[in-house]
N, C-alpha and C positions, 0 to 999 in steps of 0.2 A: 268440210266447211260448214259452220253453223249459219243457218239462214238468219238474216236480219229481219225483225228485231229480236229473235229468240236468243241471240247472244247476250242480250241484257239479262234475261232470265237465267240462262244456263251458267253465266259467269257468277251470278249470285249464288246459285246452287252449289257451285264449287267451293264457296267460302264457308259453307255450313260447318264442316269438320273443324276448321281452324277456329271459328268463333265459339263453338261448343267447348273447345279446350280452355277457353278463357272464362267460362261460366263460373262465377263466384258462388259458393254455397249459400250466401245470403239471398241471391236472386238477381244479380246484375253481371254484365260482362266487364271484367277488369280491363280498364283502358290500357292501351299500348304504352302511353306515357302517363305515369301515375300522377303527374302534376296537373293534368287536364281534368275537365269536368267528368265525373265518374259515370254519368248516364248517357253519354253520347252513343255508346254502343247499344243501348237499350232499344233503339229504333229497329234493331234486327228482329224484334218481336213480329213485325209485319212479314218479312220474308219467311220466317219459320211458320207462321200461320198459313201463308199462301201455299207453301210446299206440303204442309200437313193436309190441307183441305183439297188440293187440286190434283186430279188424276191425269197424268200425261206420261207418255213413254219415257223411260229412264229416270223416273222420279222415285227414288227409294224411300222417300220420307212420307209418302201418302199414307195417311191413317196410322202413322207410327206413334204409338201411345207415349213413347219416351219424349218425342218432340212436343206432344200436347202438354205433358207435365212440365216441360221447360217453359212453354208459353205461359202456362198458369203461374208458374213461379215468378216469371218476369213481371207479369201484370200485378200480381199480389204485392211484389216489392214496391212498384211504383205507387200503388194505393197506400202502402204503409208509410212511405217517406213524404207523401203529399200532405201538407198541413191544412188547417181549417179554412185558409184563404185560397187554397188551390195551388200553393207555391211549394217549391222544393229548394232546400239549401244547396248552394253550389259553391265550389272552390275551384278556381282555374288560374294557375300560374300566379298565385298570390292574391288574386281578386276574389272576394267573398261577398255573399249576399243571398237573396232569395229571388226566385223567379217562377213564373208559369212557363214550363218547358213546352212551348207550343209545337215545336217540331216533334218531340216525343208524343205529345198528345194526339197529333195527327195520325201517326203510324200505329199508335196503340188503338185508336179508334178503327183504323183499317183492319187491324188484327181482330178486334172485337166483332166487327161485322161478319167475319169469316167463321168464328168459332163460338159465338154466343150460345148457339143451341146445344153445345156440348158442355157448357158451364152449369154448375149447380146454381139454383136460383139465389141462394144466399151470396154466392160470389158475384153474380151479376149485379146484385144490389150494391155491394161494396164498390165494384168498379164504376157503376153508373153514378154513384154518389161522388166519386172522385172526379168523374167527367163534369158533374154539375158544379162542383166547387171551382175547378180550374177554368172551365169555359165561362162560368159566371163572372169570374175575375176579368177575363178577356172582354166579355160583353160590356162591362163598365168602362173599360178603356176605349173601346170602339165608339161607344155612345159619346164619350168626351171628344173624340176626334170630329164627330159630325156637327159640332158647333161651328166648324169651319166649312165654308162653301167650297173653297179651293185650298189645296194643300201646298205647302212649300217645304224646304229641307228642314225647317225647325218645327214642323207640325206635330211630331209624334213622340218627342222626348226619348226617342230611340231611333235606330236606323229604320228607314222605310221597309227594308227587307223583313224585319221582324213584324211590322204592323200588318203587312199583307198576309203573313202566315198566321197571325191572330185570327184573321177572317176565315181562313181555311179550317182551322181547328174549331172555331165557333160554329161554322156551318155543319161540320160532321157531328159535333156534339148535339146540335139542334135536331139532326136526323135521329140519332140514338135516343134522345130524351123526348122526342116528339114536341120540340119547342119551335114552332114555326116562326115565332117572332125573332129568334136568334138567327134563323136562316135569312129572314128578310133584312135584318140588321147587317149581316155579313154581305149580302147582295148590295145594299145601298152604299156601304163603305167601299166595296171593291170597284163599283162603277166610278166613284169619285177618285179612287186611287188610280184607276186606269187613265182617267182624264188628266191626272197629274204628270203622266209620262212626258218627258222632254221630247220635242220633235225629232231629235236624233235617235230616239229609241231606248232611252234608259230612264231609270228613276233615280233622281239626284240624291246622293249621300254627301252631305257637306257641300252642296251647291254644284258638284261636278260629277262626271261619270266615274263609276267604280265597277268595272266589268265583273269582278268576282262576286260582289254582293248583288249586282244586277241579275246574276243567274238565280240567286235566291228569290228575288222579287219575281222573276220570270216563273219560277216554280209555283209561286202562289197564284199568279194570274192564270197560268196554264191549268192548274187544278180547279180553280173557280170556273174556268171555261168548260170543264167537264161536269162539274156539279150543277152549274146554273148558267148555261151559255147565254152570252149577250153579244150583239154585233160589235160593240166597242172593244170587246176582248180580242176579237179577231184582228181588228185594226192595230191594236198595240202589240200583238204578237208578231204581226208582219214587220212593224218598225223595229221591234226587238231583234228579230232575225237579221235584218240589215245591219243593225248596230253590232251584233256579235260577229258577223262575218267581217266587218270592218276592223274591229278591235282585237281580233285574234291573229296571231302569227299563222303562217301556213301549216304549222304543226298543231294548231288548235289550242295552244296555250294563250293566255290573255296578256296583251300588252300592258305593262305596269306603268309605262311612262306617263299616261294620262290619269293615273289612279292616285287619289289623295288619301286612301284609307288602307289599301292592301299592297304588300310587296309581291314580287313575281313568284308564281307557282309553276313548277317545271312539268306538270302534267295537266291535261285538259280537265276542266271542271264541267260536269255534264248534268247538273241538277235541272229538272224542268224541261229537258230537251224534247220531251214528248209534245210540248206546246208548239214546237216548230213542225211537227209531223203533219199538220193540217195543210202544209204547202209542199208541193213536189220538191222545190229547191231546198226546203227545210229538211226533208227526209234524206236528201243526198248529203247535206251538211252534217247532220247528227250521226249518220252512219259512219262517215269518215272520222269524226271526232271519237266515236265509241271504239273504233278499231285502233286508233292511236292510243287511247287511254289503256286499252288492254295490254299494249306493249310496254307501258311504263313500269318501272321496277317497283313502284310503291303499291302494296296490296290494298285492296278496298277494305275499309272498316265498316262497322255496322250502319252508320248513317248513310254512307255512300251506297251501300248495298240496298237500303230501303229506297233511295232515290232511283237506283237503276231498275229495281222492280217496278216502281211507279212509272218509269219510262216505258217499260214493257206493257204493263197493264193498260195504259192510256194512249199508247201509240196508235195513230190513225193510219191504217194500211192504205197503200196506193203505189203508183208508179214511182220508182226511185231513179231519176235521170242520172246520167254521168255527172260526177262532181267536177266543176271547173272553178278553181280559185280565181278571185279577181286579180287583175293586173293593173299596173299604172299607178295613179294617185287617187287617194280619197281624203276628204277633210270633213271634220265635224264642224258644226256652226261655231264652236269655240275655237281657240287658237291651237288646234291639234291636227296634224296631218300625217298621212301614212303613205310611204313610197315603196312600191315593189318594182324592182329592176332585176330581171333574170332570177337568180337564186337568192337575191338580197332583199331585205326589208329594213328600212330606216323609219323610225317614228320621231317626229319633231313636235314639241309641245311647249307653249308658254301660257297656259291657261291659268290666269291669276285667281286666287280665292283667299279668303281670310283663313289664316292658320292659327287656331287657338292653342296657346301653350299649355292650357289645362286639359284639353280633350285628348286623351291618349289615342283615340281612333282617328285623329285628324293629322295626317302627315304633312310635311312641308311640300312646296311646289317649286323647288329650285333645281330639279334635274330635268334637263330639256331634250335629251335624245337617247335613243337606244339603237342597237345594231344587231341584226339577226341574219343567219345564212342557212340555207337548206342543209348543207353538209354538217355544220357544227351546232346548229341551234343558236341560242342566244350567245352573243359575244360581248357586247357592252350592255349592261343592265341599267335601264333608265328608271328603276324603282324610286319613288319619292322617299325622302328621309326627313328627319326632324331633330333639331338640337345638335346636329353634327355639321357645322358649316363647312368642314373640310370635305364633305361628301357632295357639296353643291357643284353644279357644272361650272359656274363662274364664281370665283371668290376673290374679292379685293384683299390684298395683303393687309391693308388698313381696313379692318372689318367694320369700322364705323360707316363706311361707304355702302355697305351691303344694302340696307333698306329692304322693303318688301317688293316683291315682283308686282309691277304695275299692270303688265299684260304684254302684248307683242303683236307681231304680224308674221305672216307666213307666205312664202312665194313658191307655190308648187308649179307654176307655169313659167317660172324664170329659168335661166341657164347661167350659173348653176342654181338648183333649188336651194332655198334658204329659210332660216328662221331667225327672227330678231326678238330676243327677250329683253324687255325694257324695264330698267330699274331707275330709281330717282336720280342717281348720279352717273349711270353708264348704260350702255346698250351692248349686250353680248350677242354676236352674230355667228351663226353656224351655216356653212355652205356644204352641199353634198354633190359629189360627182363620181362617175365611174370611168376611170381611164381605160379599163378593159373589163371583160366579163368576170375576171377573178379578183379584181381590186376595187375597193371602195375608198375614196378619199374624202375625209371630212376636215374642213378648214374652219378655224376659229379666229375671231378678231374682236377686239374691244373698241367701241366707239363712244361718243358722248363727251361731256366736259371733263371727265376724270383723266388725270395724268399719272395715276397711281399704278403700281405693279399689281398684277393679278395672277391667279392660278386657274388653270383649266384642269378640272378633275374628271378622270375617266374611270368609272366603276367597271372593272373587268369581271365577267361572270365565270369565276373559278371557285372551286370548293375545297375544303380540307381533304387532304389525301391526293389531290391532283399533282401530277408531275408536269413541270413547265421548264422552259429553257430561257435563261436570261443572258443574252449575248454569248451564246455557246456554252453557258454554264448550266448544267442540269440541277434543278432544285425540286424537292418534294415539299409541298405545302403542308407543314405541320404547325405546331404551336410556337415554333421559334419565330421571333419577330424579324422581318426582313425589311431593310431599307436599302435599296440597290440603285445606284446612280447609273443611268444609261446615257451614252453619248449620242450625238446626232446620227441617225441612221441605224443605231444599234437595234437589234430585234428581240421581241418577246414571242416565243412559240408556246402555244397552249391548245386546249381542245384536242388532245391526243396528237399534238404537233401539226394539226391541220390549219390552224389560224396563226398568222404571223402579223404582228403589229410593230410599226416603227414610227418615229416622229421626225419632223424637220428641224428639231432643236433638242438639246439635252433635256432629260426628264428624270423623274425618280419613281421607282416601283415600291409600293408599300403593301405589306401583308403582316398580320390580318387586320381587316377593318370590320367592325361590328356595327350593324345598323340599329336604328331605333326600333324597339319591339313594341308594337301596339298592344299585344295580348298579355304581357306580363305586368305585374303590379309595379315593379321598379323600372320597367321599360328596357331592361337589359336583355341582350341577345345571348343565346348560347353559342359556343364556338362553331357549331354546325352551320350557323347562318353567315359565317365569315365570307368576305369577298376581298379582292385586291383592288388597289387604287393606283392609277397612273397619274402623277402630278406633273403638269407641264406649265412652266412660267409663260406668262403673256405680258407683253407691253402694249399699251394702247396704240392702235393704228398699225401694228405689225401682225401680219397673218402667220399662223402656225398650222401645220398640217399633220393630221393623224392618218397614216396609211395602213389599211387592213387588207391583207391578201389571204385568200383561202386556197389551199392546195387542191 
C-alpha cells in the first residue's frame, strides 16, 4: 500500500514510459486527441525534471541523461514556437488564435528551477528570454486588472481561472529573472482575487459557481499561498474546501447541475488539492478523492500529471482523520440545494443567470435536477445545455411560452422536499421523497397561468455501447436512432441492470441525444458524448411521478 501523499508522486512516475512513447521528434508530446491543443502534454516537462533531479528509492530516472535530453528538447521547442509577444499559436477543435500558455509557463518554470545548473549558458539565455516575453505579456494584463478595486465576473475578459494562473506564472518568472516588481504585482492582484471569492467558496464564472473551473482557481490560490503566504489565502482555501465538499458527489465527481460552463466529468478533478492539505479535514478529503481517481479508467495525461506532482510537492503533512462524508441537506446562497438520503443524492437548482447566445462557454440554465446513487453513480444527469430546448427539464410544447428562467425557491425543510423553477408564464415544481431505502420518487407538476401542454425531459446518464432493457426488450446503444414508446409503469433497466426507472404515465425514450459542446468551434458534440432522454408529457396541475429503484 503506497503511503499518502506518495501515491501522487508514484502514480506520475508510472506514466513516464507511456508519455515518452508519444514524444514527437520535433520536441512535443503528441496529443491523445489530434484535434486538441498540441502543447497540453508539454507540462510533463516538470515531472520529468523532478524525477531526473530527485534521488529516492525506486526512482530509475535519477540522473538519467536520456531524460535530461528529453527535458532540453521539450524546453527548446517551447522557446522556438513562442513569438516575440510571448504567445503561441493554438488550434483546438476548430478554435484558432494566439495565447500566452500560462499553465505551461508555470511548469516549465518549475522544471527550470530544477535543472538550470545543468543547462549550457546559451540555452539558459534563450529560455529566460522566452520567460521574459511571455511573463511580460501577462504583467501588462494584470496591471490592467488593477484599475478595478473589486473584481466581478466581467473583470478579466477571460475566465477568472485563467487570470489567477497568470499571477502564478508571473511570480515564478519574477523569481527566475529577479524582477521583484513582477512578484509584487502578482501578490497585489492575488489578494484582490482572493477577496473576490463568493461567500459560498467559489470564484464566479459567468456569475455562478463552476466547480470544475473553480478547481483551477483553487490551484492558483493554493500555489500563491506557497510562494507568498497571506492570511486571506487561508481563509479562502477554507471556504473553497467547504464548497467542494458540498458540490461533489460521494464519489468525488463534481455536480454539474449548478454549472453553467462545464458538463459532467465522470472522474474526480484534483488540481490544486494540496491547498486543502493545510486543514486536517482537507487531508482526509483529498486522500479519498485521489484514491477514487486512481481507480478511474481514464489514464492521466501530461497536464494532470504535473498537477499531481504539484499536489505531492506542496502537500502539508499532518494527521489524516477518518473521512466522514456529509449527510442530510446543504444549500448554497443561490437557489441550489443538495440532498443526501442513505445511498442517494439529489441536486435541485433554479439558479438564474443571463445566458449569452454568443458566448460558447456560457451554457443554459434550464436543467433543474440530477440523481446519483452509490451503487450506480450518476443516473440522471443535470448538466446544463444550450440551444437544445428539448433537453430542458420543463418545455412548453408551445415554445413561445418558455421565456428565461427568472429564479425559484427551494424547500429542503419541507415534506416532501421541493424545488420551484419560475418562468414568466409557468412554474415547474419538483418534489422528492423516498418511499423506501431502494427507491427514489421524483414528482413534477406545472403551475402558474399557463394551460398549455408541457414536456418533462429526463437526461439519462447512459453512454454509447451500453446495454439497456426497454420493457423487457434488450437494446445495445449504438448509432441507430431509437424512439421507443413506453406505457404507464413500463420499465427501463440500465447501469448494468442495477437501475430501474418507470413513470406514472406513458412516455418516450430517445437515443442518441447530443449536447451543446462549448469547446468545439461549431459547438457540435461527437457521438461519444451522447446520452438518452426520457420525454414525459405534463398537463398543468396534474402531477407525474418518476420512480427510480436501484437493486
